[in-house]
Phi, psi and omega in degrees: 000131179292155185302317183297318178291321178298318179294327178296319179296318178296314179301319178296320181295318179294317178301318185284329186282153173262329178229136180244132176250122175263118180267127186232147176279116184300337179285342181213067187293323179296316184287334185250001168277151179231105184296330179295319177299313183297323178294319179299317183292318179297318181300327178279352178070029183256151179299137180236131178237133178262116177254114180268099182278163180065033182292345179289352182257008176233153179296142184297322181298320181291321180298317179296320179295315180299316178298321181294325182274344186289138177275354178246141175306136185234137170235130175260130181219166166231097181300321181296322181269355183058043179247134178087355184289333174294318178298317181298319177301315183293323178292324176297316179296323179296315180290330182280335187306311180295328182290329183288347177289337183243341184247151177284328178211155179243130179254135184242131179245139174256127184227143178171176180290165176299146173071015175272351174107021181300311184296321179296321178296315179303312181297322180291317182293319188286330176063180185286334185261008180294146180266111185266052175217163181228089178285061186241120183302133177078006181288140188304129180295138177095346179256160180221152174242152177245130182279116174271326174209183186302327186236006177243122183238148182252130173296126189294319184264119180290149177279119181263118179285123180289150177264101189280328188261133182298319179301318178294322178301317180295311182299324181275007174082014182274354177218124185303133181302322184294343184254009180279125179286322181236084188275347188296316183300309178296327179295316178296322178296319177299313180300319177299319179295320181293320178297326181285327187266307182199085186294340178302335182300326180291323179290316180297322185273316189243355182072022180268122181239319182254130180195160181246343183203165176298323180294326177293322175299317179295321179296318180295324176299315179297320178298314180292334178270353181072028181269078187249140175291156179305324180274000184104160182087151184291138173276095185298321183296311179294322177298316181297316180299314182297315183298313178296322178296320176301319180291314183296325183271356179083006179285339172233123176228173180293338186231039182304323183293313182287331184291332182051056182294146184302141177246187177082023177229165182243133175287132188206186172070024180299319182293320178294318178296325174300317179293321178296318179293323179293322179280345185058045176274116177238028178233117182307324182292322177290323177298316178293324179301320184268324187246006184305313184299318180292323178290319180294333182292344180254015179281111175202195184283350177281123178283129179232144181223144172219140181224146179204129176275126181224121175052041177086355176243168176243126174266125181239139174234132176221131180227164178097032183241151177283326179233147181297325182301330179296319179292319180295317180298317178296317178299317180294322178293323180289324186260337186073018182246167183259136179285123178270320179209148182205159175224138179257147177212160180105167180246271180296309173255135188244159173223167178224148168242128185225148172251127184236155182229000000 
């Protein structure tokens, strides 16, 4: 969907809704909040709620401090773990209560960037017994509402905020770091965002404490990685690509120390993932059909993992497990995403191919 059309859809969702929920990734609140959306909602005079999803991946103390400082009401949840959704329901009802004094029903819209978990939240809120119809006279054909309560309804289709800026597209994992011709600018923008959100992450990951600029930080990262040009001096381009790749794959996050991500595995499968991206395969069975022999050749006790963001989804490969669930769990822990489809392969040692959202 082109940016102009996507913004029109978002604008329509705001116009139609009585209450707007902005969904944000708790691991990167600065990068996944959209001030334009917040301004549009304020201009319309509508209640706005900030939902920080994937809160199980950030420290509780930090979450409480962010909530205390926020000028917008905040709810921290983990839709994938079904934590905090009861609090979210109560907050929606609280915001809807004054509106119900004048309206017969209140409509709630979820809006946010791709991959922040809007669809998962909708599925969690609606539950198995939700009525996925809208017996409302004059309601737009082709659209649907989901009943949360007798008088509170949820817009079924989430508003997807387009990523207009290429640097933002890179930072949000929408363009592979290895294929960026000029990676320094988005890398410096990401460093600036980290300094704004939680600069301690740079010290924890790279041991960097003293610096005067974002470029100096990038140079120090290159020095520590040994990314030096043949004639001497840090190779800033390669350092930037490496840094962005660490961010895109989740090997570096704002809260890497607290998350205690699983260790003891080797990053692999770059050539297979290149082929999958080239073929645009987003079906695990098709991936195994074409690349199964190559993947099976690496089945042993060594755990191997590969990740790649393709067309708004994440393709994950994990091998070296006694049970397939172990590979799926590792992929979900590394990415903070939910597995939509997967295929298991192997006998003594097993592997999995998964598509995640």
